[in-house]
BANU-301625 format. One record per residue: x, y, z of N, C-alpha, C, O in turn; residue in one letter. Coordinates in steps of 0.2 Angstrom, whole numbers, padded with zeros to 4 digits. Example, Ala and Ser with C-alpha at 12.3 -4.5 7.8 and 13.67 -1.06 7.14 Angstrom:
// BANU-301625
0066,-0028,0039,0062,-0022,0039,0066,-0016,0039,0071,-0017,0042,a
0064,-0011,0035,0068,-0005,0036,0064,0000,0039,0067,0006,0040,s
// end
This chain:
// BANU-301625
0039,0005,-0125,0040,0011,-0129,0035,0010,-0135,0035,0005,-0139,x
0032,0016,-0137,0027,0015,-0143,0031,0016,-0149,0037,0018,-0149,x
0028,0013,-0155,0031,0013,-0161,0030,0020,-0164,0025,0023,-0164,x
0035,0023,-0168,0035,0029,-0172,0039,0027,-0178,0045,0026,-0178,x
0036,0028,-0184,0039,0026,-0190,0044,0031,-0192,0042,0037,-0192,x
0050,0029,-0194,0055,0034,-0197,0053,0034,-0204,0053,0029,-0208,x
0052,0040,-0207,0050,0041,-0214,0056,0041,-0218,0061,0042,-0216,x
0054,0039,-0224,0060,0039,-0230,0063,0046,-0230,0069,0046,-0231,x
0059,0051,-0229,0063,0058,-0230,0067,0059,-0224,0073,0062,-0225,x
0065,0057,-0218,0070,0057,-0212,0076,0053,-0213,0081,0055,-0211,x
0075,0047,-0215,0081,0043,-0216,0086,0046,-0221,0092,0046,-0220,x
0083,0048,-0227,0087,0051,-0232,0091,0057,-0230,0097,0058,-0231,x
0087,0061,-0226,0090,0068,-0223,0096,0066,-0218,0101,0069,-0219,x
0095,0061,-0214,0100,0059,-0209,0106,0056,-0213,0112,0058,-0211,x
0105,0052,-0217,0110,0049,-0221,0114,0054,-0225,0120,0053,-0225,x
0111,0058,-0228,0114,0063,-0232,0118,0069,-0228,0124,0070,-0229,x
0114,0072,-0223,0117,0077,-0220,0121,0075,-0214,0125,0079,-0211,x
0119,0069,-0211,0123,0067,-0205,0119,0070,-0198,0122,0068,-0193,x
0114,0074,-0199,0110,0076,-0193,0103,0077,-0195,0101,0077,-0201,x
0098,0077,-0190,0091,0077,-0192,0088,0081,-0186,0089,0079,-0180,x
0084,0086,-0187,0080,0089,-0182,0073,0086,-0181,0069,0085,-0186,x
0071,0085,-0175,0065,0083,-0173,0061,0088,-0168,0063,0088,-0162,x
0057,0092,-0171,0054,0097,-0167,0049,0094,-0162,0046,0089,-0162,x
0049,0098,-0156,0044,0096,-0151,0045,0089,-0148,0040,0085,-0147,x
0051,0087,-0148,0052,0080,-0145,0050,0079,-0138,0048,0074,-0136,x
0051,0085,-0134,0049,0085,-0127,0043,0090,-0126,0043,0095,-0130,x
0039,0088,-0122,0033,0092,-0120,0036,0098,-0115,0041,0097,-0112,x
0032,0103,-0115,0034,0109,-0110,0035,0106,-0103,0039,0108,-0099,x
0031,0101,-0101,0031,0098,-0094,0038,0094,-0093,0041,0094,-0088,x
0039,0090,-0099,0046,0086,-0098,0052,0091,-0098,0056,0090,-0094,x
0052,0096,-0102,0057,0101,-0102,0058,0104,-0095,0063,0105,-0092,x
0052,0106,-0092,0052,0109,-0085,0055,0104,-0080,0059,0106,-0076,x
0054,0097,-0080,0056,0092,-0075,0064,0091,-0076,0067,0091,-0072,x
0066,0091,-0083,0073,0090,-0084,0077,0096,-0082,0082,0095,-0080,x
0075,0102,-0084,0078,0108,-0082,0079,0108,-0074,0084,0110,-0072,x
0074,0106,-0070,0074,0106,-0063,0079,0102,-0061,0083,0103,-0056,x
0080,0096,-0064,0085,0091,-0062,0092,0093,-0064,0097,0092,-0060,x
0092,0096,-0070,0099,0099,-0072,0101,0104,-0068,0107,0104,-0066,x
0097,0109,-0066,0099,0114,-0062,0101,0112,-0055,0106,0115,-0052,x
0098,0107,-0052,0100,0104,-0046,0107,0102,-0046,0110,0102,-0041,x
0108,0098,-0051,0115,0095,-0052,0120,0101,-0053,0125,0101,-0049,x
0119,0105,-0057,0124,0110,-0059,0125,0115,-0053,0131,0117,-0052,x
0120,0116,-0049,0121,0120,-0043,0124,0116,-0037,0125,0119,-0032,x
0124,0110,-0037,0127,0106,-0032,0135,0106,-0032,0138,0108,-0037,x
0138,0104,-0026,0145,0103,-0026,0148,0097,-0029,0154,0096,-0028,x
0144,0093,-0032,0146,0086,-0034,0152,0087,-0039,0152,0092,-0043,x
0156,0082,-0039,0162,0082,-0044,0163,0076,-0048,0166,0076,-0053,x
0159,0071,-0046,0159,0064,-0049,0156,0065,-0056,0151,0068,-0057,x
0160,0063,-0061,0158,0063,-0068,0157,0071,-0071,0154,0072,-0076,x
0160,0075,-0067,0159,0082,-0069,0164,0085,-0073,0170,0083,-0072,x
0163,0089,-0078,0168,0092,-0082,0167,0099,-0083,0161,0101,-0086,x
0171,0104,-0081,0171,0111,-0082,0176,0114,-0086,0182,0111,-0085,x
0175,0118,-0091,0180,0121,-0095,0178,0128,-0097,0173,0130,-0097,x
0184,0132,-0098,0184,0139,-0101,0180,0144,-0097,0178,0149,-0099,x
0178,0142,-0091,0174,0147,-0087,0167,0147,-0088,0163,0151,-0084,x
0165,0144,-0093,0157,0145,-0095,0154,0138,-0097,0148,0138,-0099,x
0158,0133,-0096,0155,0126,-0098,0155,0122,-0092,0160,0120,-0089,x
0149,0119,-0091,0149,0115,-0085,0144,0109,-0087,0139,0110,-0090,x
0146,0103,-0085,0143,0097,-0088,0144,0091,-0083,0148,0091,-0079,x
0139,0086,-0084,0139,0080,-0080,0139,0074,-0085,0134,0074,-0089,x
0143,0069,-0085,0143,0063,-0088,0138,0058,-0084,0138,0059,-0078,x
0136,0053,-0087,0132,0048,-0084,0126,0051,-0080,0125,0049,-0074,x
0123,0056,-0082,0118,0060,-0079,0112,0056,-0077,0108,0057,-0073,x
0111,0051,-0081,0105,0046,-0081,0105,0043,-0074,0100,0041,-0071,x
0111,0042,-0071,0112,0038,-0065,0111,0043,-0059,0112,0041,-0053,x
0110,0050,-0060,0110,0055,-0055,0104,0058,-0054,0103,0061,-0049,x
0099,0057,-0058,0092,0059,-0057,0087,0055,-0061,0088,0054,-0067,x
0081,0053,-0058,0076,0049,-0062,0073,0053,-0067,0070,0050,-0072,x
0074,0060,-0067,0071,0064,-0073,0074,0062,-0079,0071,0062,-0084,x
0080,0060,-0079,0083,0058,-0086,0082,0051,-0088,0082,0050,-0094,x
0079,0047,-0084,0077,0040,-0086,0072,0040,-0090,0071,0036,-0095,x
0067,0045,-0090,0061,0046,-0094,0063,0046,-0101,0059,0044,-0105,x
0068,0050,-0103,0070,0051,-0110,0074,0045,-0113,0076,0045,-0119,x
0076,0040,-0109,0080,0035,-0111,0077,0031,-0117,0080,0029,-0122,x
0070,0030,-0116,0066,0027,-0121,0060,0031,-0124,0054,0029,-0124,x
0062,0038,-0125,0056,0043,-0126,0053,0041,-0133,0056,0039,-0138,x
0046,0041,-0133,0043,0038,-0139,0044,0043,-0145,0043,0040,-0150,x
0045,0049,-0144,0046,0053,-0150,0052,0053,-0153,0053,0056,-0159,x
0057,0050,-0150,0064,0050,-0153,0067,0043,-0154,0070,0041,-0159,x
0067,0039,-0148,0071,0033,-0148,0069,0028,-0153,0073,0024,-0155,x
0062,0027,-0154,0060,0022,-0160,0064,0024,-0166,0065,0019,-0170,x
0065,0030,-0168,0069,0032,-0174,0076,0030,-0173,0079,0027,-0178,x
0079,0030,-0167,0086,0028,-0166,0086,0020,-0168,0091,0018,-0171,x
0082,0016,-0166,0082,0009,-0167,0081,0008,-0174,0084,0003,-0177,x
0077,0012,-0178,0077,0011,-0185,0083,0013,-0189,0084,0011,-0195,x
0087,0017,-0186,0093,0019,-0189,0099,0015,-0187,0104,0014,-0191,x
0099,0012,-0181,0105,0008,-0179,0104,0001,-0178,0108,-0003,-0177,x
0097,-0001,-0178,0095,-0008,-0176,0094,-0009,-0169,0095,-0005,-0165,x
0092,-0016,-0167,0090,-0017,-0161,0095,-0019,-0156,0094,-0019,-0150,x
0101,-0020,-0158,0107,-0022,-0154,0111,-0016,-0152,0117,-0015,-0154,x
0108,-0012,-0147,0111,-0006,-0146,0111,-0005,-0138,0107,-0009,-0134,x
0114,0000,-0136,0114,0002,-0129,0115,0009,-0128,0117,0013,-0133,x
0114,0012,-0122,0116,0019,-0120,0124,0019,-0120,0127,0016,-0116,x
0126,0024,-0123,0133,0025,-0123,0135,0031,-0118,0140,0031,-0115,x
0131,0036,-0118,0132,0042,-0114,0126,0045,-0113,0121,0045,-0117,x
0125,0049,-0107,0120,0053,-0105,0124,0060,-0102,0126,0060,-0097,x
0124,0065,-0107,0128,0071,-0105,0124,0077,-0104,0122,0080,-0109,x
0124,0079,-0098,0121,0086,-0097,0126,0091,-0098,0131,0091,-0095,x
0124,0096,-0102,0128,0102,-0104,0125,0109,-0102,0119,0110,-0105,x
0128,0113,-0099,0126,0120,-0098,0131,0124,-0100,0137,0124,-0098,x
0130,0129,-0105,0134,0134,-0108,0132,0140,-0105,0127,0143,-0107,x
0136,0143,-0100,0135,0150,-0098,0137,0155,-0103,0141,0153,-0107,x
0135,0161,-0102,0137,0166,-0107,0145,0167,-0107,0148,0167,-0101,x
0147,0168,-0113,0155,0169,-0113,0156,0176,-0110,0152,0180,-0110,x
0162,0177,-0109,0165,0183,-0106,0164,0189,-0111,0164,0188,-0117,x
0163,0195,-0109,0162,0201,-0113,0169,0201,-0118,0174,0200,-0115,x
0167,0203,-0124,0173,0203,-0129,0174,0197,-0132,0179,0197,-0137,x
0171,0191,-0130,0172,0185,-0134,0170,0185,-0141,0164,0188,-0142,x
0174,0184,-0146,0172,0184,-0153,0167,0179,-0155,0166,0174,-0152,x
0163,0181,-0160,0157,0176,-0163,0161,0170,-0165,0157,0164,-0166,x
0167,0170,-0167,0170,0164,-0170,0173,0159,-0165,0176,0154,-0166,x
0172,0161,-0158,0174,0156,-0153,0171,0150,-0153,0164,0150,-0153,x
0174,0144,-0153,0171,0137,-0153,0174,0133,-0147,0180,0132,-0146,x
0169,0131,-0143,0171,0126,-0138,0166,0121,-0137,0160,0123,-0135,x
0167,0114,-0138,0173,0112,-0141,0174,0114,-0148,0169,0116,-0152,x
0180,0113,-0151,0181,0114,-0158,0178,0109,-0162,0175,0104,-0160,x
0179,0110,-0169,0177,0105,-0174,0180,0098,-0173,0186,0097,-0172,x
0175,0093,-0172,0178,0086,-0171,0172,0081,-0173,0167,0083,-0174,x
0175,0075,-0173,0170,0069,-0173,0170,0065,-0167,0174,0066,-0163,x
0165,0061,-0166,0164,0058,-0159,0167,0051,-0159,0170,0049,-0163,x
0166,0048,-0153,0168,0042,-0151,0176,0042,-0150,0179,0039,-0154,x
0178,0045,-0145,0185,0046,-0143,0190,0046,-0149,0190,0051,-0152,x
0194,0041,-0149,0200,0042,-0154,0199,0038,-0160,0204,0036,-0163,x
0193,0036,-0162,0192,0032,-0168,0195,0035,-0174,0198,0031,-0178,x
0195,0042,-0175,0199,0044,-0181,0206,0042,-0181,0209,0041,-0186,x
0209,0043,-0175,0216,0041,-0174,0218,0033,-0175,0222,0031,-0178,x
0213,0029,-0172,0214,0022,-0172,0212,0019,-0178,0216,0014,-0181,x
0207,0021,-0182,0205,0018,-0188,0206,0022,-0194,0207,0019,-0200,x
0207,0028,-0194,0208,0033,-0199,0201,0035,-0201,0196,0032,-0201,x
0201,0042,-0204,0195,0045,-0205,0191,0041,-0211,0185,0041,-0212,x
0195,0038,-0215,0192,0034,-0221,0189,0028,-0219,0185,0025,-0223,x
0190,0025,-0213,0187,0019,-0211,0182,0019,-0206,0180,0014,-0203,x
0180,0025,-0203,0176,0025,-0197,0169,0023,-0200,0166,0026,-0205,x
0165,0019,-0197,0158,0017,-0198,0154,0021,-0194,0156,0024,-0189,x
0147,0021,-0195,0143,0024,-0191,0142,0019,-0185,0140,0014,-0186,x
0144,0022,-0179,0144,0018,-0173,0139,0020,-0168,0137,0017,-0163,x
0138,0027,-0168,0134,0030,-0163,0129,0035,-0166,0131,0039,-0170,x
0123,0036,-0163,0119,0042,-0164,0117,0045,-0158,0115,0042,-0153,x
0118,0052,-0157,0116,0056,-0152,0110,0059,-0153,0109,0062,-0158,x
0106,0060,-0148,0100,0064,-0148,0102,0070,-0143,0103,0069,-0137,x
0102,0076,-0146,0104,0082,-0142,0097,0085,-0140,0094,0088,-0145,x
0094,0085,-0134,0088,0088,-0132,0090,0095,-0130,0093,0096,-0125,x
0087,0100,-0133,0089,0107,-0131,0083,0109,-0126,0077,0109,-0128,x
0085,0112,-0120,0080,0113,-0115,0079,0121,-0115,0075,0123,-0111,x
0083,0125,-0119,0082,0132,-0119,0082,0134,-0127,0084,0130,-0131,x
0079,0140,-0128,0079,0142,-0135,0085,0144,-0138,0089,0147,-0135,x
0087,0141,-0144,0093,0143,-0147,0091,0146,-0154,0095,0145,-0159,x
0085,0149,-0155,0083,0152,-0161,0087,0158,-0164,0086,0161,-0169,x
0091,0161,-0159,0094,0167,-0161,0102,0165,-0162,0104,0160,-0160,x
0105,0170,-0166,0113,0168,-0167,0117,0168,-0160,0115,0172,-0155,x
0122,0165,-0160,0127,0165,-0155,0124,0163,-0148,0125,0166,-0143,x
0120,0157,-0148,0117,0155,-0142,0120,0149,-0139,0117,0145,-0135,x
0126,0147,-0141,0130,0141,-0139,0127,0135,-0141,0129,0129,-0138,x
0123,0134,-0147,0121,0128,-0149,0126,0124,-0153,0132,0127,-0154,x
0125,0118,-0153,0130,0114,-0157,0129,0115,-0164,0124,0115,-0167,x
0135,0117,-0168,0135,0118,-0175,0137,0111,-0179,0140,0107,-0176,x
0135,0111,-0185,0136,0105,-0189,0138,0107,-0196,0137,0112,-0199,x
0142,0103,-0199,0145,0103,-0206,0141,0098,-0210,0142,0092,-0210,x
0135,0100,-0214,0131,0095,-0217,0136,0091,-0222,0140,0094,-0225,x
0134,0085,-0223,0137,0080,-0227,0144,0078,-0225,0147,0074,-0228,x
0146,0081,-0219,0153,0079,-0217,0153,0072,-0214,0159,0069,-0213,x
0148,0068,-0213,0148,0061,-0211,0150,0057,-0217,0152,0051,-0216,x
0151,0060,-0223,0154,0056,-0229,0161,0057,-0230,0164,0054,-0234,x
0164,0062,-0226,0171,0063,-0227,0175,0058,-0226,0174,0054,-0221,x
0180,0057,-0230,0185,0051,-0229,0192,0054,-0226,0197,0051,-0226,x
0192,0061,-0224,0198,0064,-0222,0196,0069,-0217,0190,0071,-0216,x
0201,0072,-0214,0199,0077,-0209,0196,0083,-0213,0198,0085,-0218,x
0191,0086,-0209,0188,0092,-0212,0192,0098,-0214,0197,0099,-0210,x
0191,0102,-0219,0195,0107,-0220,0192,0114,-0218,0186,0115,-0219,x
0196,0118,-0214,0193,0124,-0212,0197,0130,-0216,0204,0130,-0215,x
0194,0134,-0220,0198,0139,-0224,0203,0143,-0219,0201,0145,-0214,x
0208,0145,-0222,0213,0149,-0218,0210,0156,-0216,0206,0159,-0220,x
0210,0157,-0210,0207,0163,-0207,0200,0163,-0205,0197,0167,-0203,x
0197,0157,-0206,0190,0156,-0204,0190,0151,-0198,0195,0148,-0196,x
0184,0151,-0195,0183,0147,-0189,0179,0141,-0190,0179,0136,-0186,x
0176,0141,-0196,0171,0135,-0198,0173,0133,-0205,0175,0136,-0209,x
0171,0126,-0206,0171,0124,-0213,0166,0127,-0217,0161,0130,-0214,x
0167,0126,-0223,0162,0129,-0228,0155,0126,-0227,0154,0120,-0226,x
0150,0130,-0227,0143,0128,-0226,0141,0126,-0219,0135,0123,-0219,x
0145,0127,-0214,0143,0125,-0207,0136,0129,-0205,0135,0135,-0207,x
0132,0125,-0201,0126,0128,-0199,0125,0128,-0192,0128,0123,-0188,x
0121,0133,-0189,0120,0133,-0182,0112,0132,-0181,0108,0137,-0183,x
0109,0126,-0180,0102,0125,-0180,0098,0130,-0175,0101,0132,-0170,x
0093,0132,-0178,0088,0137,-0174,0083,0132,-0171,0078,0130,-0174,x
0083,0131,-0164,0079,0127,-0160,0075,0130,-0155,0078,0135,-0152,x
0069,0127,-0154,0065,0129,-0148,0067,0125,-0142,0069,0119,-0143,x
0065,0127,-0136,0066,0122,-0130,0061,0116,-0131,0055,0117,-0133,x
0064,0110,-0131,0060,0104,-0132,0062,0101,-0139,0060,0095,-0140,x
0065,0105,-0143,0067,0102,-0150,0073,0097,-0148,0077,0098,-0144,x
0074,0092,-0153,0079,0088,-0153,0083,0088,-0159,0080,0089,-0164,x
0089,0086,-0159,0093,0085,-0165,0097,0079,-0165,0101,0078,-0160,x
0096,0075,-0170,0100,0068,-0170,0107,0070,-0174,0107,0074,-0179,x
0112,0067,-0172,0118,0067,-0176,0122,0061,-0175,0123,0058,-0169,x
0126,0059,-0180,0130,0053,-0179,0137,0054,-0178,0140,0060,-0179,x
0141,0049,-0176,0148,0050,-0174,0153,0053,-0179,0158,0056,-0177,x
0151,0052,-0185,0156,0054,-0191,0154,0062,-0193,0158,0065,-0196,x
0149,0064,-0190,0147,0071,-0192,0151,0076,-0188,0151,0076,-0182,x
0155,0080,-0192,0159,0085,-0189,0154,0091,-0185,0149,0093,-0189,x
0156,0092,-0179,0152,0097,-0176,0156,0101,-0171,0162,0099,-0169,x
0154,0107,-0168,0157,0111,-0164,0152,0115,-0160,0146,0116,-0161,x
0155,0118,-0154,0150,0122,-0150,0151,0129,-0151,0157,0132,-0151,x
0145,0133,-0153,0145,0140,-0154,0146,0144,-0148,0145,0141,-0143,x
0149,0150,-0149,0149,0154,-0143,0142,0156,-0140,0138,0157,-0144,x
0142,0157,-0134,0136,0160,-0131,0137,0167,-0129,0139,0169,-0124,x
0134,0171,-0134,0135,0179,-0132,0129,0182,-0130,0128,0188,-0130,x
0124,0178,-0127,0118,0180,-0124,0119,0181,-0117,0125,0181,-0114,x
0114,0183,-0113,0114,0184,-0106,0111,0178,-0102,0109,0178,-0097,x
0110,0172,-0106,0106,0167,-0103,0110,0160,-0104,0115,0160,-0108,x
0109,0155,-0100,0112,0149,-0100,0109,0145,-0105,0103,0144,-0105,x
0113,0142,-0110,0110,0137,-0114,0111,0130,-0111,0116,0128,-0109,x
0105,0126,-0111,0105,0120,-0108,0103,0114,-0112,0098,0115,-0116,x
0106,0109,-0112,0105,0103,-0116,0107,0097,-0113,0111,0097,-0108,x
0104,0091,-0115,0106,0085,-0113,0107,0080,-0119,0102,0080,-0123,x
0113,0077,-0120,0114,0073,-0126,0114,0066,-0123,0118,0063,-0119,x
0110,0062,-0126,0109,0055,-0125,0112,0051,-0131,0109,0052,-0137,x
0117,0047,-0130,0120,0044,-0135,0119,0036,-0135,0119,0033,-0130,x
0117,0034,-0141,0116,0026,-0142,0121,0023,-0147,0122,0026,-0152,x
0123,0017,-0145,0128,0014,-0150,0127,0007,-0150,0123,0004,-0146,x
0131,0003,-0154,0130,-0004,-0154,0132,-0007,-0147,0136,-0005,-0144,x
0129,-0013,-0146,0130,-0017,-0140,0137,-0019,-0139,0139,-0021,-0133,x
0141,-0020,-0144,0148,-0022,-0144,0153,-0016,-0142,0159,-0018,-0141,x
0150,-0010,-0141,0155,-0005,-0140,0155,-0004,-0132,0151,-0006,-0128,x
0160,-0001,-0130,0161,0001,-0123,0158,0008,-0121,0159,0013,-0125,x
0153,0008,-0117,0150,0015,-0115,0155,0020,-0113,0160,0018,-0110,x
0154,0026,-0114,0159,0031,-0113,0159,0033,-0106,0164,0035,-0103,x
0153,0033,-0102,0153,0036,-0096,0151,0032,-0090,0149,0034,-0085,x
0151,0025,-0091,0149,0021,-0086,0151,0014,-0087,0152,0012,-0093,x
0152,0010,-0082,0154,0003,-0083,0148,-0001,-0081,0146,-0005,-0086,x
0145,-0001,-0075,0139,-0004,-0074,0134,0002,-0070,0137,0006,-0067,x
0128,0000,-0071,0123,0005,-0068,0121,0002,-0061,0121,-0004,-0060,x
0119,0007,-0056,0117,0005,-0050,0111,0000,-0050,0107,0001,-0054,x
0111,-0005,-0045,0105,-0009,-0045,0099,-0006,-0044,0093,-0008,-0046,x
0099,-0001,-0040,0093,0003,-0038,0090,0007,-0044,0084,0008,-0044,x
0094,0009,-0049,0092,0012,-0055,0089,0006,-0060,0083,0007,-0062,x
0092,0001,-0060,0090,-0005,-0065,0083,-0008,-0062,0079,-0010,-0066,x
0082,-0007,-0056,0076,-0010,-0053,0070,-0006,-0055,0064,-0008,-0055,x
0071,0000,-0057,0066,0005,-0059,0064,0004,-0067,0059,0007,-0069,x
0068,0000,-0070,0068,0000,-0078,0064,-0006,-0080,0063,-0011,-0077,x
0061,-0004,-0086,0057,-0010,-0090,0063,-0014,-0094,0068,-0011,-0094,x
0061,-0019,-0097,0066,-0023,-0101,0070,-0019,-0106,0076,-0020,-0106,x
0067,-0015,-0110,0070,-0011,-0115,0075,-0007,-0112,0081,-0006,-0114,x
0073,-0003,-0106,0078,0001,-0103,0084,-0003,-0100,0089,0000,-0100,x
0082,-0009,-0097,0088,-0013,-0094,0093,-0015,-0100,0099,-0015,-0099,x
0090,-0016,-0106,0095,-0018,-0111,0099,-0012,-0113,0105,-0013,-0114,x
0096,-0006,-0113,0100,0000,-0115,0105,0002,-0110,0110,0005,-0111,x
0104,0000,-0104,0109,0001,-0098,0113,-0005,-0096,0116,-0005,-0091,x
0113,-0010,-0101,0117,-0016,-0099,0115,-0019,-0093,0120,-0022,-0089,x
0109,-0020,-0092,0106,-0023,-0085,0103,-0030,-0087,0101,-0033,-0082,x
0104,-0032,-0093,0101,-0039,-0094,0107,-0044,-0093,0112,-0043,-0096,x
0106,-0049,-0089,0111,-0055,-0089,0107,-0061,-0088,0101,-0062,-0087,x
0111,-0067,-0089,0108,-0073,-0087,0108,-0074,-0080,0110,-0069,-0076,x
0105,-0079,-0077,0104,-0080,-0070,0111,-0079,-0066,0111,-0078,-0060,x
0116,-0081,-0069,0123,-0081,-0066,0127,-0075,-0068,0133,-0075,-0066,x
0124,-0071,-0072,0128,-0065,-0075,0133,-0066,-0079,0138,-0062,-0080,x
0133,-0072,-0083,0138,-0074,-0087,0137,-0073,-0095,0131,-0071,-0097,x
0142,-0073,-0099,0141,-0073,-0106,0137,-0079,-0108,0138,-0084,-0106,x
0132,-0077,-0113,0128,-0083,-0116,0129,-0084,-0123,0128,-0079,-0127,x
0132,-0090,-0125,0133,-0090,-0133,0126,-0089,-0137,0121,-0091,-0135,x
0127,-0085,-0142,0121,-0083,-0146,0118,-0076,-0143,0114,-0073,-0146,x
0120,-0074,-0137,0118,-0068,-0134,0112,-0069,-0130,0108,-0074,-0130,x
0111,-0064,-0125,0105,-0065,-0121,0099,-0062,-0124,0099,-0059,-0130,x
0093,-0063,-0121,0087,-0061,-0124,0087,-0053,-0125,0089,-0050,-0120,x
0085,-0051,-0131,0086,-0044,-0132,0079,-0041,-0134,0076,-0042,-0139,x
0076,-0037,-0129,0069,-0035,-0130,0068,-0031,-0136,0063,-0031,-0139,x
0073,-0027,-0138,0072,-0023,-0144,0071,-0027,-0150,0068,-0025,-0155,x
0074,-0033,-0151,0073,-0037,-0156,0066,-0039,-0156,0062,-0039,-0162,x
0063,-0041,-0151,0056,-0042,-0150,0051,-0036,-0152,0046,-0037,-0156,x
0053,-0031,-0150,0050,-0024,-0151,0050,-0023,-0159,0045,-0021,-0162,x
0055,-0024,-0162,0056,-0023,-0169,0051,-0028,-0173,0048,-0027,-0178,x
0051,-0035,-0171,0047,-0040,-0174,0040,-0038,-0173,0036,-0039,-0178,x
0038,-0035,-0167,0031,-0034,-0166,0029,-0028,-0170,0023,-0027,-0172,x
0033,-0023,-0172,0031,-0017,-0176,0034,-0017,-0183,0034,-0012,-0186,x
0036,-0023,-0185,0038,-0024,-0192,0044,-0020,-0195,0044,-0018,-0200,x
0048,-0019,-0190,0054,-0015,-0191,0060,-0020,-0194,0062,-0025,-0191,x
0062,-0018,-0200,0068,-0022,-0203,0074,-0017,-0204,0073,-0012,-0207,x
0079,-0019,-0200,0085,-0014,-0200,0088,-0014,-0206,0089,-0019,-0210,x
0090,-0008,-0209,0094,-0007,-0215,0101,-0005,-0213,0102,0001,-0212,x
0106,-0010,-0214,0113,-0008,-0212,0115,-0002,-0217,0113,-0001,-0222,x
0119,0002,-0214,0122,0008,-0217,0129,0005,-0221,0133,0003,-0217,x
0129,0006,-0227,0135,0004,-0231,0139,0009,-0234,0144,0008,-0238,x
0139,0015,-0231,0143,0020,-0234,0148,0023,-0228,0152,0027,-0229,x
// end
């Protein structure tokens, strides 16, 4: 994985707003390969790790284990080096979530949201309380189709909501919190967001499918959301950093090692002069 410097402006923007847009994260050729793999999955009869909702939402969890096209973006040079600088080297893949949002039914209001406004990482708001949730995960949402027009099913965000110490307020009679934004993205653009940032899915009132894949990265002490272990045949294709991210690094007997096993991303940080800055808010 090549090094890419996270700028001070990018760090400040992400820390302040809770999300960050990275234009042209994927090349047109990469978009084409990933869309082909995604279409193949969505058109298949497979039901494992599949979630369908509301008649227009179709998705696969742990998609990285279902097609090699997704492995390419696990350590993508244009994005993942920035994740390491935001979260540090002791991280893993938490989720790889392929999402297709088909057009909503005629008559669906612009205010329709699926999913509704929420924070990520399962039940942490209930278990820890909104005031005690730390930054634990950063997702990269790669958009594979254009969302530059209104009501295209893009993920909406509430800027600065990563700082909230309580549940977000939605004014009576409104569908969104004050200041909510729907990013205007081109195919191949990516948007980073952290687990504390409130977000929701906008209605898709177009006649096209909105396609995205969300790759989530979190600390190595967390439990991945959509897998326990990865298939050996997938890990055999991985370089050491990819193996770390997919929990494929073990000692020779597969046991816990006091002090931890060799972590390639620590070496990568040392080689590139990366000093992790813990988040204290």
